[in-house]
Phi, psi and omega in degrees: 000314180301318180299316180297319180296317179298317181297318179298315178300316181297316179298315180297317180298316180298318180297320180296314179297315180298319179297320182292319184282323185289121175229130177300132182247146174304144187298329186273006178274131177287162173045055185301325182292320178300315182294324177298318180296316179299313181299318181297319181292321177296320181295320180299314179297320178300317179294319178298318180298319179296317179297314180299321181293315182294325180279358179073019181281315176200158180297144181313312184291326178293327176291320177298331180299344178299328175298314180301314181297319181293332183269355189293136171234141179292158178295116185233121178280155174227192185291343183258327190224137173265125185242127178221150171264128181212193177230138171242123178054043179064016176245136181292134176223154169251125189251131179244116180243120182292148180269340181294138179295134181278159172263069184108207181283151183271164170272166178216145175235127173260118189246137178242121183286160177271188181127024174063027181063006186239329182228179179099162183194144178299337182269005175293143184311315183294320179287321178300320178297314183297313185284325177296315179300316179300312182299315183289313183295320185262000187050048188240152171282130178239129177249112180255120194265129173262074179291158180288153190241156169283157007277353181292323183232129180253170175310140007264017185305312182302313179298314182298323179297310183291328180292318182290327175296315181299314179298319179300312184293328183283357176294139185299327180293322181287317178302316182289329177301324181260008178066036183260137176286118183298344181264007183224055178242139184229148168254145181211159176184163179241141176059242176298330177291328175292324175300314182293321179296316179296320181292319179296314180301320179293314184296326181295335184300327185249018182261105185292343181282344184257115182272330182281130179262145177291142177278329185197166169225141180234120186242114183260117186030063186282154169266123189232352181209146183252355192284312186241105180260024174233028175302160178311320180298320179294322182285314184292325188248022189301335180241019185283167186306149172071300185239100178275166178298313180302323180290319179295321177299317178300314180299311181301311185292322180293333177302326184260328184191158173267006179288117186292346180293331176288319177303314182296317180295319179292322179299324179273358183059038180232053185248348184266127181283156184300330181290351176255016185301331181298340183285340184295339177301331184280347181232023181282100187292339179295333176266329193260350180258143174292156185309317187294341179265349178285340181051226179254020182280146181249130181289130172237145179299164184293153169256120187277153180248193184284149177289337186300315181299316182292330177287322180287319185233070186294349183305325186287353175250013185263133181297339178290341175257333183230080186300341178293346181275000179291150181286161178301324181299323178289315183300325183306331187266005183283156182282170175311140192230139172248129177232125174254128173235153180240137183304315187264060187215131178299336183268002184310310188290333176302309182294320180296315181294323178294318178301315181296317182292320178295318178300316180297331180275359176090011179276135175294118184235133167252114181249110176263119178250115182267108185287341184247029185231165183232171182299133176086010186304328182291345182281349186251058179239008175238141184303155004271005184256045186288114180247133182302320182298324178298316178298317182298315182290323178297316179296323180295315179299316179297318179301315181297315179300317182298321182281333189248359182247000000 
């Protein structure tokens, strides 16, 4: 009897684990089982974070930071790159200096990590791999910025941190100290970091204190607008791997405040006040998306929310938080741009609309749309979560940087 009970328990436990791990995957995604395991581990951490938050043990985002802590690697130099943690303009950065002798002045990439402005770190294994690889492959100086995070710090702190590092680095004395060519500097970032890179590139256009112009910007599945959180991508991918719609709504609202009334309004897509209705032209997907991405969704005009939220938290209507809200006149002056979007990603349409608007403004744009990829795919290129799609996208991004920087 005891043996039978144990066997029954084992069967039930196995069924439970299988149920937890099994997630229906889009047919065109490679290595579905690997992706299921990754998704299950993220989901488990999400559930733990929710429980910890409800029990008042720690804030949801602080619990999510446990992933960041588990992934952290100390700055370690190797035969190709010298890696150090230091500060630029009182902001923590991880600096990658190639050891190979340059043929003249070097290129440079200022990189901003993702994580919804709430989690992530330049020292996470996946980011360390990405920035180290960039430095080695391009023989480039890479500055990876550890900006301050929510919930302790809300907008515009994250933006101000990355902006002050960029301004500091672009000074001619600093560029020459690191042997960097002032005409070959790029900003780049993924997800929330792509948002920050786009915002920095825009802000630099009108900063009379900065003489050095960016050569390029590279935005990897960036978050670019706060106005419409029901774009076709948000609807189609609301439960897809890594970044679900509820989690993205949490990230967006937490960027501005810990007040849950903004989260609720954003979840219902009723957070923009009627006096900001003129901004919707910049995110009108019926005009800005190609037919194949509109799917069978029908565009409906916005449902407006209270003015009170926008007065309390004006950040979500600020172009430094939502770069898609910039005028065409501003976009016209931006440098050559690389945008990566993934089909199975709630943020897909943000990147697609920005690519379309930049192209219309005459900016040279390379828009890579990965039909078989999901949000964060570039993060899974170091074992044990090695995904082939991540390698392919990483190589494409590197090729573009090599040709355009």
